[in-house]
N, C-alpha and C positions, 0 to 999 in steps of 0.2 A: 459148618456145612456150606458148601458152595452151591448156589442155585444155578441151574441150567435150564434150557427150554424143555428138555426131556423130563427133568425132575419136576418142573412146575406143572406139567401136564398130568403127572401121575402122583402128585403130592397128596397126602392124606391129612387128617386133622392132627397128626403128630407134629406137623409143621408149626404148630402154635408156639413151640419152644423158640427162644431167640436164635436167629440164624444170621450168618454173614450175608449181607445183601450186596449184590453187584450192581454197579450203576446201570441204569436202563439205557438202551440205545434210542436216541431220538431220530427224527427224520433227518436225513443227510449225515448220519453217523455221529452226531453230537451226543455226548453223554449227559443225562439228566441226573441231578443229585438224588440219590435214593432216600426214601423215608427210613427212619431208624428201624432196626429189626424188631425192637420192642413194640413199635406201633402196630404194624401189620405184616403178615406174611402172605404173598400172593400165591394162590393155588393154581389159577389158570387165567389166561387172557385170550379171548377169541376175537379176531378181526373180521368184520362183516363187510357187506357191500356198501356202496356210496349211499348216503342218506342225507335228507334235507329236513331240518327241523326249525320251526319258528316258536320262540318262547321268550320269557322274561328272564333277565339276569337276576339271580338270587343274591349275588354279592358282586362287588367291584372285581374286575379281572386283576389277578396277581401276576406281575411280571417278575421273572427270575432269569438268571443266566447260568448256563451249564459251565462246567470246568473249562470247556473249550472256548467259552466266550459267546456261544450262540444263545440268543434270547428265546425264551418260551414263556407262554402265559397260560394260566389255568383259570377257568371260570365255570360257573354252574348255572344251568338254565332250567326253568320250570316250563313244561309243555303240557297244555291241556289236551287230553285224548278221550275218545269215547270209551265207556265201560265195555260195550260190545263193539268190537272193531267194525267200522263202517256205519254204525248206527248212532248218529249224534243226538237223536231224539231220546235215546234210552239212558241218558245220564252221562256225566263226565267225571273224570278223575285227573289227577296231576302226576306226570312222570318227570323225574329229574335226570338230567344228563350232565356228566362232567365233560367239559370241552377243553381241549389242549390245542394251542396254536404255536407255531414256530416262526422264528426270524422276524422279518418286517411286519408280518401279519400280527404277531404277538405284540410287538411294540406299538403298532397303530391301535390295536384293540385296547390295550392298557391306557393309552393316551385319550382315546375318544369315547369309550363306553363306560357306563356306570350302572350300579345297582338299580333295577327297575326298568332299564331300557329294554324295549322289545326288539329282538334281533333275529336274523335268519342265519343259520349255520349250515354249510355244506361240507361233507367230509366222510371219512370211513367210520362206520359204526363199530363199537367195541363192546364186549361184555366181559366183565371181570368178576372173579370170586376170590375172596381172601379171608384170612383169620384175623380178627381184630384183637385189640388189647383185652377185650372182655372174654376172649377164648372162643367166641362164636363165629360161625361162618357167615360172611356177608357177601352181597353181590351188588353190582352197579353197572349202569349203562353209561357209555361214554362216546365221544366223537372226536376223532383226530381231524381237526379243521383244515380244509383246503381253502375255504373262503368264508367270510362272515361280514355282516354289516347290519345297519339299522333297518327295521321294517318301516318303510316310508308311509304305510297307512296310519301310523301313530305318531310320527315326528317328521320334522323337516331337517335337512342338513345343508351345510354350506360346504361345497366341495373344495378341497385344496390338494393339489397334486403333491405327493411326497417327493422330496429330492432324492435322487439316486446317488449312492456313494460313488465318488470318482467322476461324476458327471460335471461337465463344465457348462455354464450358462452364458449365452451371449447377451450383452447389454443392448437393448433396443431403445431407440429414441422415442420420445413421447408421440411424435407424429408419424411413426412408422406403422404400417398396416400389418396386423398379425394375420397370416394366411393359414396358420395351423389350426384346422378345425377338427 
């Protein structure tokens, strides 16, 4: 069975049977390697508005490359939220978000961030539902990251500008004054 956007939106629990999974389209048209059909079958995926979340990394970011060679990284964050929206005095709970980043953002995240780091993520919110290996319907929140970085309330960082591909650097003498502020 070939999955399409229309079929994903109207899929029922019958989709728990193994299905042929098509590569997902990533930002910029790159294909992401799909999970095996026996692991999960996606029922629906809803993209929401821009969201900003601050939370702790639950595990180290995992860097992978699509068939096209484009980098993508997946990570999971834990965010503390009030039990009653807007009422922090009424108790707190933890919400988990799957975060996906692409290209240089993915490479830098995998290189610089580690489990336990407190980070800030900005991107498009997503809500997914799927049938797992156990045959039950699951749901999850995610963020397609536009930007992410460390929360400077909890750590200090040493900034280092990343080199751009194809950029040439001029050699400057030691006594030359750098006027690029």
